[in-house]
MIMI-784479 format. One record per residue (C-alpha): residue in three letters; x, y, z negated. Coordinates in nm, 3 decimals. Layout:
BEGIN
ALA  X  Y  Z
...
***
This chain:
BEGIN
MET  -5.117  0.813  -8.067
SER  -4.829  0.718  -7.853
ARG  -4.874  0.401  -7.651
THR  -4.588  0.199  -7.478
ILE  -4.744  -0.155  -7.568
GLY  -5.088  -0.258  -7.698
THR  -5.434  -0.330  -7.602
PRO  -5.590  -0.132  -7.316
CYS  -5.765  0.192  -7.388
THR  -6.117  0.240  -7.355
LEU  -6.289  0.507  -7.075
ALA  -6.365  0.722  -7.386
GLU  -6.005  0.724  -7.496
MET  -5.860  0.765  -7.179
GLU  -6.092  1.093  -7.132
ARG  -5.966  1.210  -7.481
MET  -5.606  1.170  -7.360
GLY  -5.689  1.354  -7.025
ARG  -5.882  1.648  -7.215
ALA  -5.589  1.669  -7.435
ALA  -5.346  1.718  -7.134
MET  -5.565  1.965  -6.995
ALA  -5.566  2.164  -7.334
ARG  -5.198  2.184  -7.329
LEU  -5.202  2.357  -7.002
PRO  -5.105  2.727  -7.005
GLN  -5.423  2.973  -7.080
VAL  -5.412  3.142  -6.734
PHE  -5.501  2.770  -6.577
ARG  -5.757  2.702  -6.865
GLU  -5.948  3.013  -6.790
GLN  -5.990  2.926  -6.437
MET  -6.106  2.556  -6.502
HIS  -6.452  2.636  -6.666
ASP  -6.648  2.484  -6.358
VAL  -6.452  2.157  -6.326
VAL  -6.600  1.839  -6.411
PHE  -6.384  1.573  -6.575
LYS  -6.463  1.208  -6.529
VAL  -6.306  0.876  -6.621
GLU  -6.396  0.576  -6.430
ASP  -6.273  0.210  -6.407
PHE  -6.212  0.224  -6.026
ALA  -6.280  0.465  -5.752
ALA  -6.602  0.389  -5.582
GLN  -6.577  0.167  -5.263
GLU  -6.688  0.452  -5.044
VAL  -6.430  0.685  -5.194
LEU  -6.139  0.445  -5.090
ASP  -6.298  0.375  -4.762
ASP  -6.288  0.734  -4.672
LEU  -5.939  0.770  -4.825
GLY  -5.808  0.452  -4.598
ILE  -5.729  0.277  -4.925
ASP  -5.764  -0.093  -4.928
ASN  -5.619  -0.174  -5.278
PRO  -5.831  -0.005  -5.545
PHE  -5.547  -0.039  -5.781
ALA  -5.344  0.226  -5.553
LEU  -5.563  0.542  -5.665
THR  -5.473  0.660  -6.020
GLY  -5.679  0.979  -5.963
LEU  -5.861  1.229  -5.725
TYR  -5.959  1.587  -5.708
GLU  -6.292  1.653  -5.529
GLY  -6.367  2.009  -5.427
GLU  -6.213  2.305  -5.275
ALA  -5.886  2.433  -5.421
LEU  -5.939  2.792  -5.568
THR  -5.709  2.936  -5.293
GLU  -5.964  2.820  -5.044
ARG  -6.322  2.903  -5.192
SER  -6.547  3.180  -5.039
ILE  -6.876  3.303  -5.139
GLU  -7.030  3.122  -4.851
GLN  -6.954  2.780  -5.040
SER  -7.204  2.866  -5.314
GLY  -7.456  2.576  -5.410
ARG  -7.206  2.304  -5.352
MET  -7.120  2.047  -5.622
PRO  -6.893  2.131  -5.908
PRO  -6.502  2.046  -5.829
THR  -6.454  1.717  -6.026
VAL  -6.120  1.554  -6.162
TYR  -6.139  1.193  -6.173
LEU  -5.925  0.957  -6.345
TYR  -5.929  0.571  -6.266
ARG  -5.853  0.365  -6.590
ARG  -5.782  0.040  -6.452
PRO  -5.515  0.158  -6.192
ILE  -5.349  0.424  -6.478
LEU  -5.336  0.091  -6.677
ASP  -5.187  -0.132  -6.410
GLU  -4.904  0.150  -6.353
TRP  -4.829  0.213  -6.716
ALA  -4.802  -0.185  -6.762
GLU  -4.589  -0.246  -6.461
ARG  -4.366  0.058  -6.555
GLY  -4.298  -0.008  -6.899
ASP  -4.084  0.324  -6.942
GLU  -4.347  0.587  -7.071
THR  -4.625  0.636  -7.287
LEU  -4.985  0.579  -7.179
GLU  -5.038  0.949  -7.269
HIS  -4.741  1.083  -7.059
LEU  -4.881  0.895  -6.767
VAL  -5.235  0.992  -6.786
ALA  -5.107  1.373  -6.849
HIS  -4.911  1.315  -6.517
VAL  -5.216  1.214  -6.320
VAL  -5.445  1.520  -6.465
ILE  -5.189  1.776  -6.398
HIS  -5.141  1.643  -6.033
GLU  -5.525  1.647  -5.979
ILE  -5.584  1.993  -6.142
GLY  -5.288  2.107  -5.925
HIS  -5.491  2.045  -5.615
HIS  -5.778  2.265  -5.786
PHE  -5.509  2.544  -5.777
GLY  -5.393  2.471  -5.443
LEU  -5.043  2.408  -5.583
SER  -4.758  2.241  -5.389
ASP  -4.595  1.929  -5.539
GLU  -4.312  2.121  -5.661
ASP  -4.523  2.364  -5.873
MET  -4.733  2.073  -6.013
HIS  -4.397  1.918  -6.137
ALA  -4.281  2.247  -6.281
LEU  -4.645  2.285  -6.450
GLU  -4.614  1.922  -6.579
ASP  -4.265  1.998  -6.725
GLY  -4.430  2.304  -6.914
VAL  -4.708  2.072  -7.092
***
């Protein structure tokens, strides 16, 4: 499936796209993602938007919640698992506004950016990883 036009995908369809993007990551990354929870929701919770200082719920397409692997320590045991969120409606809105790429590519872009936070990657490293996926 490659969407450049059509009906909006469901939460489940976007989750499949996101998981497919994660499955294309190099093995060295996939091996370090066993504890990462992956969720797709229509929008970020209002509390999350407030914490981030975001007024428009369409402005947030994804979020990583947790400590980067590069910043974890044994003292942090017992915390909630790291979580990657995709926000379906803002992603769909951006896809419709742009009109120049597939929905799968945009979902993969958001997934890789959020996974990059898990690994403590720079924006430049995230772009290089995306180019390889």
